[in-house]
BAMAR-876582 format. One line per field, with one value per residue (C-alpha): residue in one letter; x, y negated, z negated. Coordinates in Angstrom, 3 decimals. Last residue first. Example, Ala and Ser with C-alpha at 12.3 -4.5 7.8 and 13.67 -1.06 7.14 Angstrom:
# BAMAR-876582
residu	[S:A] .
X	[13.670:12.300] .
Y	[1.060:4.500] .
Z	[-7.140:-7.800] .
END
This chain:
# BAMAR-876582
residu	[E:K:F:K:P:K:Y:G:N:L:G:Y:F:A:I:Y:I:Y:S:F:V:P:V:I:F:S:A:H:V:G:Y:T:D:A:V:L:G:M:F:V:P:L:I:A:G:G:L:I:M:M:V:L:L:S:S:G:Q:S:T:Y:K:G:L:G:A:I:A:L:T:F:I:N:S:W:M:I:S:N:F:L:G:M:A:I:I:S:W:M:A:V:T:G:S:N:S:L:A:V:V:L:L:V:I:N:V:A:A:F:L:Y:L:T:R:N:P:M:S:K:G:F:F:F:A:A:L:N:I:L:L:F:L:A:Y:I:G:A:T:M:I:D:T:S:L:I:I:A:V:F:A:I:V:P:I:L:F:M:G:A:Y:K:L:L:V:N:K:M:K:S:L:S:I:A:G:L:F:R:G:T:M:Q:G:G:W:Y:I:A:V:Y:K:S:A:D:A:A:P:L:G:G:I:E:D:L:G:L:Y:S:I:M:M:S:G:I:S:V:E:G:G:V:Y:M] .
X	[142.175:139.009:136.814:134.508:136.419:134.538:135.514:132.429:129.989:129.520:132.969:132.864:129.483:130.423:133.338:131.179:128.907:131.682:133.012:129.688:129.138:132.489:130.877:127.749:130.200:130.270:126.809:128.477:131.232:128.933:127.063:129.332:132.819:132.184:131.220:134.378:136.460:134.695:135.630:139.203:139.312:138.376:141.359:144.435:143.530:142.124:145.808:145.768:145.048:148.831:149.255:146.534:148.055:151.445:149.756:148.061:151.274:152.954:150.071:149.970:151.561:148.724:145.907:143.845:143.483:145.092:141.963:140.462:143.689:144.279:140.751:140.974:144.271:142.795:139.656:140.734:140.690:138.101:135.535:137.471:138.151:134.409:133.889:134.985:132.306:129.341:130.767:130.311:126.799:125.413:127.101:125.673:123.845:121.764:120.900:124.379:126.040:123.392:123.969:127.646:127.428:125.037:127.455:130.345:128.440:127.875:131.717:132.372:129.945:131.149:134.794:134.084:132.412:134.935:137.865:136.188:137.139:133.527:132.373:129.710:132.502:134.386:131.191:130.482:133.873:133.288:129.963:131.534:134.288:131.458:129.842:133.363:133.827:130.965:132.202:135.593:134.428:132.185:135.206:137.669:140.556:144.047:143.769:140.259:141.070:144.032:141.951:139.218:141.934:143.328:139.864:139.361:142.585:141.952:138.511:140.241:143.286:141.009:139.213:142.246:143.681:140.415:140.150:143.886:144.033:145.061:144.437:144.341:141.378:140.347:143.855:145.032:141.776:141.768:145.112:143.849:140.812:142.792:145.045:142.206:140.501:143.776:143.094:139.699:140.747:143.792:141.103:139.220:142.253:142.728:139.352:140.379:143.322:141.272:138.626:135.517:132.002:130.721:128.428:126.023:128.563:130.958:134.476:134.106:133.631:136.569:138.736:137.481:137.803:141.219:140.328:137.125:138.676:141.712:139.391:137.211:139.882:141.882:138.848:137.726] .
Y	[91.004:89.796:87.209:84.631:83.733:81.694:78.206:76.830:78.017:75.582:73.778:73.634:72.193:69.536:68.806:68.501:66.059:64.145:63.392:62.476:59.966:58.415:56.796:55.197:52.879:50.899:49.287:47.117:46.105:44.801:46.383:46.047:45.090:47.235:50.218:49.863:49.689:52.920:54.679:53.473:54.231:58.080:58.496:57.718:59.456:62.297:63.058:64.471:67.563:68.220:69.210:71.746:73.309:73.518:75.350:77.658:78.556:79.162:81.396:83.623:86.443:86.597:84.428:85.491:81.895:79.305:77.204:77.551:76.210:73.415:72.292:72.279:70.158:67.685:67.288:66.917:63.253:62.157:62.114:59.686:57.448:57.325:55.265:51.904:52.676:52.962:50.048:47.562:48.671:48.573:45.380:43.565:45.272:48.360:50.890:51.563:51.595:54.253:56.328:56.115:57.197:60.152:61.454:60.854:62.994:65.749:65.731:66.267:68.863:70.855:70.576:71.707:74.737:75.692:75.268:77.112:75.764:75.811:73.215:72.127:71.132:69.228:67.472:66.623:64.809:62.894:61.732:60.679:58.725:57.160:55.787:54.785:52.541:50.408:49.957:49.233:46.497:44.986:45.402:43.512:43.981:45.438:46.358:47.546:49.593:51.233:52.083:53.781:55.707:56.900:58.012:59.696:61.736:62.668:64.421:66.842:67.494:68.294:70.661:72.519:72.705:74.104:76.749:77.923:80.422:77.693:79.111:75.421:74.245:71.850:70.849:69.802:68.776:66.078:64.825:64.584:62.825:60.095:59.684:59.246:56.702:54.821:54.527:53.007:51.140:49.467:48.571:46.735:44.722:44.144:42.493:39.654:38.879:39.290:36.783:38.306:37.794:40.842:42.814:40.434:37.727:40.251:40.084:43.640:45.139:43.381:44.460:47.978:48.692:50.372:52.413:53.633:54.751:56.296:58.488:59.457:60.298:62.195:64.242:64.957] .
Z	[-2.730:-4.045:-2.145:-3.453:-6.497:-9.288:-9.519:-7.594:-10.314:-13.165:-13.310:-9.459:-9.313:-11.895:-9.881:-6.614:-8.487:-9.995:-6.371:-5.074:-8.111:-7.118:-4.042:-5.941:-7.660:-4.359:-5.201:-7.889:-5.576:-2.838:0.062:3.036:1.388:-1.537:0.708:2.728:-0.637:-1.967:1.366:1.200:-2.484:-1.566:0.708:-1.210:-4.488:-2.235:-1.516:-4.880:-2.901:-2.076:-5.962:-5.370:-2.304:-4.238:-7.127:-4.882:-3.138:-6.472:-7.600:-4.697:-6.433:-8.757:-7.838:-10.665:-12.319:-9.856:-9.363:-13.008:-14.688:-12.278:-12.414:-16.215:-16.147:-13.686:-15.615:-19.050:-19.407:-16.891:-19.657:-22.020:-18.798:-18.118:-20.994:-19.198:-16.451:-18.730:-20.868:-18.229:-16.949:-20.503:-21.388:-18.387:-15.527:-15.009:-12.432:-11.119:-14.487:-15.663:-12.639:-13.129:-16.835:-15.970:-13.355:-15.897:-18.323:-15.872:-14.880:-18.713:-19.161:-15.960:-16.838:-20.453:-19.457:-16.864:-19.375:-22.177:-25.566:-26.622:-24.316:-26.695:-29.103:-26.423:-25.567:-29.107:-29.340:-26.117:-27.467:-30.674:-28.792:-26.761:-29.916:-31.201:-28.243:-28.935:-32.560:-31.356:-29.035:-32.036:-34.374:-32.195:-29.757:-30.210:-33.941:-33.703:-30.585:-32.332:-35.357:-33.109:-31.324:-34.434:-35.577:-32.457:-32.845:-36.312:-35.642:-33.151:-35.486:-38.301:-36.212:-35.268:-38.690:-40.099:-37.359:-37.879:-34.966:-32.316:-28.941:-27.330:-25.404:-28.314:-29.476:-25.787:-25.045:-27.789:-26.833:-23.187:-24.300:-26.005:-23.017:-20.846:-22.978:-22.776:-19.192:-19.619:-22.618:-20.551:-17.887:-20.674:-21.499:-17.835:-17.741:-19.862:-17.575:-14.505:-15.671:-17.039:-15.671:-17.371:-15.433:-13.480:-13.020:-11.301:-12.937:-14.581:-11.126:-9.604:-12.494:-12.260:-8.499:-8.729:-11.746:-10.372:-7.083:-8.869:-10.983:-8.125:-5.520:-8.309:-8.946:-5.385] .
END
C-alpha cells in the first residue's frame, strides 16, 4: 500500500501541477516541484535515521535533527526562491514536530506520518491553488520513513522466519505497479484532481498498521 501510494502521487504530480485550478505549470516548471517532493523523502530519511537511532548523546541527536532541516531549507533557497523556501520551511517544522511526537518509536512515527498525509490529501482534494499544490508536494517529507518502519515492524519477532518475511515484504512493492493503474482510471473518469482520493485509502491502512495492525495476532 505504501509503495503504491508513493508512486501514484509521484507519477501523477506533473499532470496535477499543470491543472489550471492548481498551478497551471508547464511540465518543465512542475518538474522542479516534483524534485522537491522526492527530495523531501531524502530529507525525512536523514531525519529518521537520527530520530529512530539509539544515539546516547541526546544533545548531539537533537543537534543533528535541527541541522538537516536547515540544510534542506538552504538548498531550496539556492535552487528556487525565498517564498518557496518559506512555504517549505513550514512543512519542515511540521515534519520535525512529528518526529518528536513519534518519540523514536517506529509504530508511533508511522501512524503519525500516515495521519499527516491523510490530512494533506484531504486538504488537497477540498482546495485549489497554492494550498492544494503544496499539500501534495509536502507529502514527500512524510513518506520518508514509512517503508523502513513498516519493514521493521513487519519482521519483528519472526525469528527463524525473518528471511521469508523479508522476501514477502520485498515482493509487496508490486503495489507500486497496481495502484497507479487505479489512480489513472479515476483520473480518466473523474479528473486528475479527484484521482488523489485513491492514495487516501493507502494511508488509512498504513495509519491502522502503525496504530494496531503491526501487532502479531498469532504466536508460535
